C-alpha positions as CSV (number, residue, x, y, z in Angstrom):
1,M,39.4,51.5,266.4
2,D,36.2,53.3,267.0
3,V,33.2,53.5,264.7
4,T,34.0,57.1,263.6
5,A,37.4,56.0,262.3
6,I,35.9,53.0,260.4
7,A,33.2,55.3,258.9
8,A,35.8,57.9,257.9
9,A,38.0,55.2,256.3
10,S,35.0,53.8,254.4
11,I,34.0,57.3,253.1
12,T,37.6,58.0,252.0
13,M,37.8,54.7,250.2
14,H,34.4,55.2,248.4
15,A,35.3,58.7,247.5
16,G,38.5,57.5,245.9
17,Q,36.6,54.8,244.0
18,M,34.1,57.4,242.8
19,M,36.9,59.7,241.6
20,E,38.5,56.9,239.7
21,A,35.2,55.9,238.1
22,V,34.6,59.5,237.0
23,S,38.1,59.7,235.6
24,V,37.6,56.5,233.6
25,T,34.3,57.7,232.2
26,M,35.7,61.1,231.2
27,A,38.6,59.4,229.5
28,K,36.3,57.1,227.6
29,K,34.1,60.0,226.5
30,A,37.2,61.9,225.3
31,M,38.4,58.9,223.3
32,E,35.0,58.5,221.7
33,T,34.9,62.1,220.7
34,Q,38.4,61.9,219.2
35,E,37.3,58.8,217.3
36,A,34.4,60.6,215.8
37,I,36.6,63.6,214.9
38,A,39.1,61.3,213.2
39,A,36.4,59.5,211.2
40,Q,35.1,62.9,210.0
41,T,38.6,64.0,209.1
42,I,39.2,60.8,207.1
43,Q,35.9,61.2,205.3
44,S,36.7,64.8,204.4
45,I,40.1,63.9,203.1
46,Q,38.7,61.1,201.0
47,A,36.0,63.4,199.6
48,A,38.6,66.1,198.7
49,N,40.9,63.7,197.0
50,P,39.6,61.4,194.3
51,A,40.7,57.8,194.2
52,P,44.1,57.3,192.4
53,A,42.6,55.0,189.8
54,A,39.9,57.5,188.8
55,A,42.4,60.3,188.7
56,Q,44.8,58.3,186.5
57,A,42.0,57.3,184.1
58,A,41.2,61.0,183.7
59,R,44.8,61.7,182.7
60,P,46.1,59.0,180.4
61,S,49.8,58.7,179.9
62,F,52.2,56.5,177.9
63,G,54.8,56.3,180.7
64,H,54.0,52.6,181.3
65,I,55.0,51.9,177.7
66,L,58.4,53.5,177.7
67,D,61.5,51.3,178.2
68,I,64.6,53.2,179.0
69,T,68.0,51.6,178.5
70,V,71.2,53.2,179.6
């Protein structure tokens, strides 16, 4: 095995490692972006819909008092 073949093998190996590192970094960035979008979506939903307890207090009912026998 000559020096050229060893150098070519080394370059090929390092190029593969670099491509793998870039792929992992891109996947992490995509996951972080999706996490931020999901957090914003959850906040928007919570802001649009009041808490069930607050909504129930605003509309009192007597349904909890009724006892239905059949």
